[in-house]
MIMAR-781189 format. One record per residue: x, y, z of N, C-alpha, C in turn. Coordinates in steps of 0.05 Angstrom, whole numbers, plus 5000, padded with zeros to 4 digits. Each point is the difference from the previous one (the first is absolute). Layout:
BEGIN
[[X Y Z] [X Y Z] [X Y Z]] ...
//
This chain:
BEGIN
[[0762 8686 9390] [5006 5011 5002] [5022 5027 5018]] [[5024 5012 5005] [5023 5013 5013] [4980 5017 5015]] [[5013 4975 5025] [4990 5029 5031] [5019 5032 4996]] [[4986 5016 5000] [5010 5023 5006] [5009 5013 4982]] [[4997 4995 4982] [5009 5013 4964] [4983 5031 4990]] [[4975 4987 5015] [4961 5017 4976] [5013 5017 5020]] [[4974 5013 5002] [4993 5029 5012] [4990 4990 5011]] [[4985 5014 5013] [4975 5003 5021] [4970 5006 4987]] [[4995 4982 4988] [4951 5012 4990] [4994 5007 5011]] [[4994 5021 5000] [4974 5002 5034] [4985 5019 4995]] [[4984 4999 5009] [4966 5016 4997] [5019 5032 5012]] [[4988 5019 4973] [5023 5029 4984] [4976 5021 5012]] [[4995 5007 5005] [4973 5033 4995] [5022 5031 4963]] [[4975 4992 4999] [5014 5015 4961] [4987 5027 5007]] [[5013 5019 4983] [4979 5041 5028] [5009 5002 4976]] [[4974 5018 4986] [5001 5007 4974] [5008 5036 4991]] [[5021 5018 5013] [5013 5024 4988] [4986 5011 5003]] [[4994 4991 4972] [4967 5019 4993] [4978 5008 4996]] [[4992 4975 5018] [4969 5005 5004] [4994 4981 5025]] [[5014 5001 5010] [4994 4990 5046] [5002 4970 4988]] [[4982 4982 4980] [5003 4969 4996] [5011 4988 5005]] [[4988 4983 5022] [5036 4986 5009] [4974 4970 4988]] [[5019 4976 5010] [4997 4967 4999] [5009 4994 5017]] [[5001 4962 5001] [5018 4990 5017] [5000 4972 4980]] [[5021 4990 4995] [5011 4981 4990] [5013 4989 5009]] [[5026 4986 5000] [5024 4972 4992] [5012 5009 4979]] [[5027 5020 5025] [5024 5007 4980] [5020 4992 5018]] [[5036 5002 4982] [5018 4996 5007] [5016 5028 5001]] [[4998 5013 5002] [4997 5043 4994] [5019 5000 5035]] [[5022 5011 5007] [4999 5007 5023] [5002 5031 5004]] [[4989 5015 5022] [4993 5019 5011] [5007 5001 5028]] [[4990 5024 5012] [5017 5007 5028] [4981 5008 5018]] [[4962 5004 4979] [4979 5009 5004] [4977 4990 5015]] [[4987 4997 5006] [4974 4985 5016] [4968 5024 4998]] [[4988 4985 5005] [4972 5003 4986] [4982 4981 5017]] [[4984 5013 5018] [4979 4985 5010] [4971 4989 4973]] [[5011 4991 4991] [4967 4991 4987] [4968 4992 4998]] [[4979 4997 4997] [4974 5002 5007] [4992 4960 5011]] [[5020 5004 5005] [4990 4961 5022] [5013 5002 5020]] [[5014 5022 5009] [5009 5006 5023] [5030 4988 5010]] [[5008 4996 4976] [5024 4978 4994] [5034 5032 4990]] [[5016 4997 5009] [5019 5018 4997] [5016 4989 4973]] [[5014 5015 4985] [5023 4993 4974] [5010 5016 4988]] [[5019 4995 4994] [5014 5011 4975] [4992 5016 4977]] [[5006 5034 4999] [4992 5007 4987] [5011 5011 4974]] [[4991 4993 4974] [5023 5005 4983] [4981 5027 4973]] [[5020 5011 4992] [4973 5029 4995] [5010 5001 4967]] [[4978 5006 4982] [5014 4999 4977] [4982 5015 4992]] [[5013 5018 4978] [4991 5016 4989] [4972 5000 4968]] [[5001 4989 4999] [4982 4979 4989] [4972 4972 4989]] [[4995 4998 5005] [4975 4985 5005] [4972 4993 4981]] [[4975 4979 5005] [4994 5008 4981] [4968 5015 5004]] [[5006 5012 5035] [4989 5019 4993] [5001 5028 4999]] [[5030 5006 4988] [5001 5016 4997] [5014 5010 4967]] [[4997 4966 4972] [5021 5002 4989] [4972 5010 4974]] [[5011 5006 4971] [4983 5012 4973] [4996 4992 5002]] [[5001 4969 4996] [4998 4974 4993] [4969 5001 5007]] [[5008 4982 5026] [4962 4993 5014] [4984 5014 5007]] [[5024 5042 5008] [4973 5012 4996] [4977 5004 4979]] [[5020 5022 4985] [4993 5003 4972] [5003 5021 5003]] [[5000 5012 5017] [5016 5036 4999] [5033 5006 4985]] [[5016 5009 4972] [5009 5011 5002] [5012 5028 5008]] [[5017 5002 5008] [5016 5010 5013] [5022 5010 4989]] [[5004 5029 4976] [5013 4998 4980] [5021 5022 5021]] [[5020 4998 4997] [5034 5007 5017] [5014 5006 4966]] [[4995 5028 5014] [5019 5014 4977] [5036 5005 5024]] [[5024 4974 4979] [5026 5008 5014] [5013 5005 4982]] [[5013 5021 5012] [5022 5020 5000] [4991 5023 4982]] [[4975 5013 4994] [4984 5010 4991] [5005 5003 4967]] [[4995 4974 4994] [5016 4987 4972] [4978 5017 4973]] [[4975 5013 5011] [4986 5018 4983] [5010 5023 4992]] [[5006 5015 5028] [4997 5030 5015] [5033 4991 4967]] [[5036 4993 5004] [5012 4992 4989] [4997 5013 4964]] [[4976 4977 4997] [4984 4993 4977] [4994 5028 4980]] [[4980 5017 5011] [4995 5025 5000] [5015 5022 5001]] [[5018 4996 5020] [5011 5024 4987] [5029 4999 4991]] [[5014 4971 5000] [5017 5001 4976] [4978 5001 4961]] [[4963 4996 5002] [5011 4999 4961] [4967 5013 5014]] [[4985 5012 5016] [5000 5020 4996] [4955 4995 4983]] [[4987 5022 4991] [4981 4977 4979] [5010 5007 4960]] [[5034 5008 4997] [5012 5000 4987] [4977 4976 4983]] [[4997 4998 4959] [4981 4987 4982] [5010 4991 5005]] [[4991 4969 4985] [5033 4982 4987] [5008 5020 4985]] [[5022 4989 4982] [4996 5012 4972] [4999 4973 4985]] [[4980 5006 4982] [4993 4990 4972] [5033 4985 4977]] [[4996 4987 4993] [5018 4992 4980] [4988 5007 4980]] [[5022 5010 4981] [4981 5009 4974] [5002 4965 4984]] [[4981 5014 4982] [4978 4971 4981] [5027 4989 4989]] [[4998 4971 4999] [5016 4986 4983] [4993 5006 4966]] [[5013 5016 4970] [4992 5002 4986] [4995 4969 4978]] [[4985 5006 4994] [5002 4969 4981] [5017 4998 4977]] [[5011 4968 4999] [5018 4996 4965] [4985 5013 4971]] [[5016 5017 4989] [4995 4995 4975] [4990 4970 4980]] [[4982 5007 4991] [4994 4973 4983] [4978 4991 5016]] [[4989 5002 5014] [4987 4966 5016] [5007 4981 5031]] [[5040 5001 4977] [5011 4981 5030] [5008 5016 5030]] [[5003 4976 5007] [5011 5009 5032] [5020 5004 4998]] [[5015 5016 5019] [5030 5010 4999] [5018 4989 5016]] [[5015 4992 4983] [5028 4975 5019] [5007 5007 4986]] [[5025 4979 5000] [5027 4991 4988] [4982 4979 4985]] [[5024 5013 4968] [4985 4990 4987] [5013 4973 4985]] [[4980 4977 4986] [5029 4976 5010] [5009 4992 4963]] [[5012 4984 5004] [5007 4987 4971] [5010 4979 4999]] 
//
């Protein structure tokens, strides 16, 4: 391997900001923050919004988020209007299906 072209691969603490869960692993992520870990050593700190401790797939908790009020906009536009029914198709005379005549 060439020297000086690879990123620094070092231990880093990742902190899930939504649940407060943190874990120590190795990474090349660049960060300016540091934190003292449980073993007494100081490591770089990387903040993440979601991890296995807060992800719905791993926790089994589904969070329903209405983005931009789509449901309210739909209800405002269409309200509780009944669905218009189509007129029934009339049967063709002579028991044959309606369609272009073949010839």
